[in-house]
C-alpha positions in Angstrom: 0.0 0.0 -0.1 1.4 3.8 -0.8 0.3 6.4 1.5 -0.5 10.0 0.2 2.5 11.6 -1.5 4.9 14.6 -0.3 6.3 16.9 -2.6 10.3 16.7 -2.6 12.5 19.0 -1.1 15.2 21.0 -2.7 18.4 18.8 -2.0 15.9 15.6 -2.9 14.6 17.5 -6.2 18.6 17.5 -6.8 19.0 13.8 -6.4 16.1 12.9 -8.3 17.4 15.6 -11.5 20.8 13.5 -11.4 19.1 10.4 -11.3 16.6 10.9 -14.6 19.3 12.2 -16.8 20.7 8.2 -16.5 17.5 6.0 -14.8 19.6 3.1 -14.6 22.8 4.7 -13.4 24.0 3.4 -10.3 26.3 6.1 -9.4 24.5 7.9 -7.0 24.1 5.0 -4.1 26.4 6.1 -1.0 27.2 3.6 1.4 28.9 3.3 4.7 30.2 0.0 6.2 30.7 -0.3 10.4 33.4 -2.4 11.3 32.9 -4.3 15.1 35.8 -5.9 16.8 35.0 -8.2 20.0 32.5 -10.8 21.1 29.6 -9.2 18.8 25.9 -10.5 19.8 24.3 -10.5 16.2 20.6 -11.3 17.5 20.7 -7.9 19.1 22.7 -6.4 16.2 20.2 -7.1 14.2 17.0 -6.2 15.7 18.9 -2.9 16.6 19.1 -2.5 12.8 15.9 -3.5 11.5 14.1 -1.4 14.4 16.1 2.0 13.4 16.2 1.2 9.8 12.1 0.6 9.8 11.7 3.9 11.3 13.7 6.1 8.9 10.6 7.5 6.4 13.2 8.6 4.2 14.9 5.0 3.1 11.6 3.5 2.6 10.0 6.2 0.0 9.1 5.6 -3.1 9.3 8.4 -5.8 7.0 9.0 -8.9 6.2 11.7 -11.5 2.9 13.2 -12.8 2.1 16.2 -14.9 5.6 17.9 -13.9 5.3 17.2 -10.5 7.4 14.3 -8.6 6.3 13.6 -5.3 7.3 10.9 -2.9 5.0 8.5 -1.2 6.2 5.8 1.5 5.6 2.0 1.3 3.7 0.3 4.0 4.3 -2.2 5.5 7.9 -1.5 5.7 10.6 -4.5 5.0 14.2 -4.4 6.9 16.1 -7.5 5.3 19.3 -8.1 7.0 21.5 -9.9 4.4 24.5 -12.2 5.3 27.9 -12.4 3.8 30.7 -14.5 5.2 35.0 -14.3 4.3 36.2 -15.7 7.1 37.5 -18.6 5.1 39.1 -16.0 2.4 43.2 -15.6 2.8 42.4 -12.1 2.6 38.6 -11.7 4.4 39.1 -7.8 4.3 39.7 -7.3 0.9 37.0 -10.2 -0.4 34.1 -8.0 1.9 35.9 -4.8 0.0 34.7 -6.2 -3.5 32.0 -7.4 -2.4 30.7 -4.3 -1.4 31.8 -2.4 -4.8 30.3 -5.0 -6.4 26.5 -4.4 -4.4 27.2 -0.6 -5.7 26.6 -1.4 -8.8 22.8 -2.3 -9.2 20.8 -0.5 -10.7 18.6 2.0 -9.0 14.8 2.2 -9.6 13.4 5.3 -7.2 10.0 4.1 -8.1 9.3 0.2 -7.4 12.9 -0.8 -5.4 14.2 -0.1 -2.4 16.2 3.0 -1.7 18.6 0.7 0.6 19.8 -2.5 1.6 22.1 -3.7 4.8 23.7 -6.8 5.4 26.0 -8.2 8.3 29.4 -9.3 6.9 31.3 -12.1 9.3 35.4 -11.5 8.7 36.5 -13.3 11.4 35.5 -14.7 14.5 35.6 -11.5 16.3 35.3 -9.4 13.5 32.4 -8.3 11.7 31.2 -5.1 9.5 27.4 -3.6 8.9 26.9 -2.4 5.8 24.3 0.0 4.9 24.0 1.6 0.8 21.4 3.7 0.1 20.6 6.0 -2.2 21.8 9.7 -2.0 18.0 11.3 -2.8 17.6 9.2 1.1 20.6 10.1 3.2 23.2 12.4 3.2 26.1 11.9 5.7 25.1 13.6 8.2 22.1 11.3 8.4 24.0 8.0 8.1 25.5 9.4 11.4 22.3 9.4 12.8 21.4 6.3 11.8 24.3 4.8 12.8 24.2 6.4 16.7 20.6 4.9 17.2 21.6 1.3 15.6 24.6 2.0 18.7 22.4 3.0 21.4 19.7 0.0 20.9 22.2 -2.5 20.7 23.8 -1.3 23.7 20.8 -1.3 25.5 19.9 -4.8 24.9 23.3 -6.0 25.4 23.4 -3.9 28.4 19.9 -4.9 30.0 18.5 -1.6 30.0 15.8 0.3 28.2 17.1 2.0 25.1 16.0 5.9 24.9 12.5 6.7 23.2 12.5 6.5 19.7 12.8 9.7 17.6 10.1 11.0 15.5 11.8 10.5 11.8 8.9 11.2 9.8 9.5 13.8 6.9 6.2 15.3 6.4 8.0 18.2 8.9 11.3 18.6 6.9 8.8 19.1 3.8 6.6 21.3 6.0 9.2 23.5 6.7 10.8 23.7 3.6 7.5 24.9 2.1 7.1 28.0 4.7 10.9 28.7 3.5 10.2 28.9 0.1 7.0 31.2 0.8 9.1 33.7 2.4 10.7 37.0 1.7 14.2 35.3 2.8 13.8 32.6 -0.4 13.0 35.7 -2.9 16.1 37.6 -1.9 18.4 34.4 -1.4 17.7 33.6 -5.6 17.7 37.3 -6.5 21.4 37.3 -4.8 22.3 33.8 -6.8 21.1 34.8 -10.0 23.4 38.0 -9.6 26.0 36.2 -8.0 26.4 33.5 -11.2 25.1 35.3 -14.1 28.6 36.0 -15.1 30.1 32.7 -14.5 32.8 31.4 -16.5 33.0 27.4 -17.3 34.3 26.3 -13.9 37.9 25.2 -13.6 38.9 21.2 -13.3 42.4 19.7 -13.0 41.1 17.3 -15.6 38.7 17.0 -18.5 35.3 17.5 -18.3 33.4 13.9 -18.1 29.5 12.3 -17.3 29.7 10.7 -13.6 31.3 7.0 -13.9 29.4 4.3 -12.6 32.2 4.1 -9.9 34.6 6.5 -8.0 38.6 6.4 -8.4 39.6 7.3 -4.6 42.9 8.5 -3.0 42.6 8.1 1.0 44.8 9.4 3.5 45.2 9.2 7.3 46.6 12.4 8.9 48.0 12.5 12.5 45.2 13.9 14.8 47.7 16.6 15.5 47.1 17.6 12.1 43.8 19.5 12.8 44.7 21.4 15.9 47.8 23.1 13.8 46.0 23.9 11.3 43.3 25.7 13.7 46.5 27.6 15.4 47.3 28.6 11.6 43.6 29.8 10.9 43.2 31.5 14.8 47.0 33.4 13.9 45.4 34.8 11.1 41.7 35.9 12.7 39.7 33.1 10.6 38.3 29.8 11.7 40.1 26.6 10.3 37.5 25.7 7.5 38.3 29.2 5.7 42.0 28.1 6.2 41.2 24.6 4.7 39.4 26.1 2.0 42.1 28.7 1.2 44.3 25.8 0.9 42.1 24.2 -1.9 42.1 27.5 -4.0 45.7 28.0 -3.6 46.2 23.9 -4.9 43.7 25.0 -7.7 45.5 27.8 -8.8 48.7 26.5 -8.4 47.8 22.9 -10.1 45.5 24.7 -13.1 47.0 28.3 -13.9 44.1 29.7 -13.8 42.8 32.6 -11.7 38.9 32.8 -11.4 38.2 29.0 -9.6 35.2 27.9 -8.1 34.8 25.2 -5.3 31.4 23.5 -4.5 31.1 23.5 -0.5 28.9 20.9 1.0 26.5 22.7 3.7 24.2 21.1 6.0 21.5 23.6 6.6 20.6 21.5 9.5 20.9 23.7 12.5 17.9 25.2 14.1 15.8 23.2 11.5 13.6 20.2 11.4 16.1 18.0 9.9 18.8 18.1 12.3 17.1 15.0 14.2 15.6 13.2 10.6 17.9 11.0 8.9 17.0 12.0 4.9 18.8 14.3 2.6 19.3 17.8 3.7 22.7 18.4 2.3 23.2 21.6 0.2 26.2 22.9 -2.1 26.9 26.3 -2.7 29.1 27.5 -5.8 32.1 29.6 -3.5 33.9 31.9 -6.7 36.8 33.7 -5.9 39.1 35.4 -8.6 42.7 35.3 -6.9 45.3 37.8 -7.1 48.7 36.9 -7.8 50.4 39.5 -5.2 48.1 37.7 -2.0 50.0 36.2 0.2 48.2 33.2 1.7 46.9 34.8 4.9 45.2 37.5 2.7 43.3 34.6 0.5 42.3 32.9 3.7 40.6 36.4 5.0 39.3 36.7 1.5 37.5 33.5 1.6 36.4 34.1 4.9 35.0 37.2 3.7 33.1 35.4 1.1 31.7 32.6 3.2 30.2 35.6 5.3 28.9 37.1 2.3 27.0 33.3 1.3 26.1 32.2 5.0 22.5 34.3 4.8 21.8 32.6 1.6 23.3 29.2 1.8 19.9 27.3 2.3 18.6 28.3 -1.4 18.8 25.1 -2.7 21.8 24.4 -5.7 19.0 22.6 -7.7 16.5 25.3 -8.1 19.4 27.6 -8.8 20.3 25.0 -11.9 16.4 25.4 -12.8 17.1 29.0 -12.5 20.0 29.4 -15.1 18.4 26.5 -17.3 21.0 23.3 -16.4 18.5 21.1 -14.8 18.5 19.0 -17.8 22.2 18.7 -18.2 25.4 17.7 -16.4 26.4 21.3 -16.6 28.2 22.6 -13.0 29.0 26.2 -11.6 31.9 24.5 -9.7 34.7 22.4 -10.5 36.2 20.4 -6.9 33.3 19.4 -4.3 34.7 20.3 -0.8 33.4 18.3 2.0 34.2 19.5 5.2 32.7 17.2 8.0 33.2 19.1 11.6 30.4 16.8 13.2 31.2 14.3 15.9 31.1 10.9 14.3 31.9 9.0 17.4 29.4 6.4 18.8 29.6 3.5 21.0 28.8 -0.5 20.5 29.1 -1.7 24.3 31.7 -4.2 24.6 32.9 -4.0 21.1 35.3 -1.4 19.3 34.1 0.0 16.0 34.9 2.6 13.4 33.2 3.9 10.7 34.6 3.3 6.9 33.2 5.2 4.2 32.5 2.8 1.0 30.8 5.3 -1.5 30.1 9.3 -1.7 28.1 8.6 -4.3 28.2 10.5 -8.1 31.1 12.7 -8.5 31.7 14.7 -11.3 35.1 15.7 -11.0 36.5 15.7 -7.6 35.3 15.4 -4.1 37.3 16.4 -1.2 36.5 15.4 2.4 38.0 16.4 5.3 36.6 14.6 8.5 38.4 15.1 12.1 38.1 11.6 14.4 39.1 11.3 17.7 42.3 9.4 16.5 43.0 10.8 13.2 41.8 13.3 10.4 40.4 11.6 7.2 41.4 13.3 4.1 40.2 11.3 1.0 39.6 12.5 -2.2 37.0 11.1 -4.6 37.4 11.3 -8.7 35.4 10.7 -11.4 37.8 7.7 -13.1 37.1 8.6 -16.9 38.9 12.3 -15.6 41.9 11.1 -13.7 43.9 8.0 -13.2 45.1 6.4 -10.4 49.1 8.3 -10.6 47.5 11.9 -11.4 45.6 11.6 -8.3 47.7 11.0 -6.1 50.0 13.2 -7.2 47.2 15.6 -6.9 46.6 15.0 -3.4 50.6 14.8 -2.6 50.5 18.4 -3.9 47.6 19.6 -1.4 49.3 18.4 1.3 52.5 20.0 0.3 50.5 23.0 -0.1 48.8 22.9 3.2 52.3 22.3 4.8 53.7 25.5 2.9 51.0 27.4 4.0 51.5 26.4 7.3 55.0 27.2 7.4 54.9 30.6 6.5 51.4 32.4 5.3 53.2 35.8 4.3 54.1 33.6 1.3 52.7 34.7 -2.0 50.4 32.0 -4.1 53.1 32.2 -6.6 55.6 31.0 -4.3 52.8 28.5 -2.6 52.6 26.7 -5.8 55.7 25.9 -6.2 55.4 23.6 -2.9 54.7 20.7 -4.6 57.5 20.7 -6.8 60.1 21.5 -4.1 58.5 18.7 -1.7 58.8 16.1 -4.9 62.3 17.6 -5.0 
């Protein structure tokens, strides 16, 4: 049975539009795997997974278009099937499990008829498991995964500890949709639309470090784990310049793009949560937005001046970052194409990714971030390290080129930490000096 439908939110509309360009493409699947080490109570974990995923409206929607309008409808009864995979007898269980997950991500998507998610418990050893969750990006963003993992950990810990779990959250999508409808009827919506139309009226073709290609069904990855102290170094360096760490890091990416491309006008896509103070703060759903952050860099600028210019630009954009990128694409007539207003996408994840499964050590591993047009950079400070990953469109970047770009960015950041008064031209030479 399908209940009455709801309109799509802006973030959902963006994912819907991207899927319609290639309706069967698996490129918009996302996935995380939670590694669990220790004496696992499998029955308690399965019960926790089933309860948490059943409660999440966004995972049980179906999407249909009619007369130019798209609606999402809840599929009832809700079904959560937990798969089982066992690689304990393999020579390399971790590698075997990883290959299985990557193959699972190649399943065709069908937003109208098929489930928007799949989940499985994967055995790697007698006391080593993975909980795998795959979901379409129209249903979940990175923060939504965290909400679900926290709830599963909470339910599991309560069960093995013999205590009652905290009451279930209200994870219905209706309040999120209603809140957005109020925003779209507000004066703030109209002001933000005008702001972005003016900002993007003269936007040039965005600079990339590789050829512009349609997204592939898979991605190419370069993963790095930096010492936890790196995040503190960035904080201290940013504070010395009178900016926050995100502005400092974004400035490093701008300088890196200029150094690698030779271009002065750079546009980045900046992912923003848009959840604080909203109905979506505690609801697992797709709530993320991307805003184009464009600067014309000056050769005579020092890194310190660039960081302050980024901070000033962020202040200008902040009141308007709720205006969804897909609305802007439609405003500009780009809705039926892969054309973008930015090159690389930067995802700074300041929220706490820690969670506790009682009696177990645990760690989340990103498996897929979804579709990648060009480059997606993810920086996530963890308790014991800093995750610093680059996902690339494999049609545009081979493995050696991607790793060279990654090394160059880290070398430039080290140079900026050592002397933020350096001019951008001098910073651009940092990767070459590092290689030498």
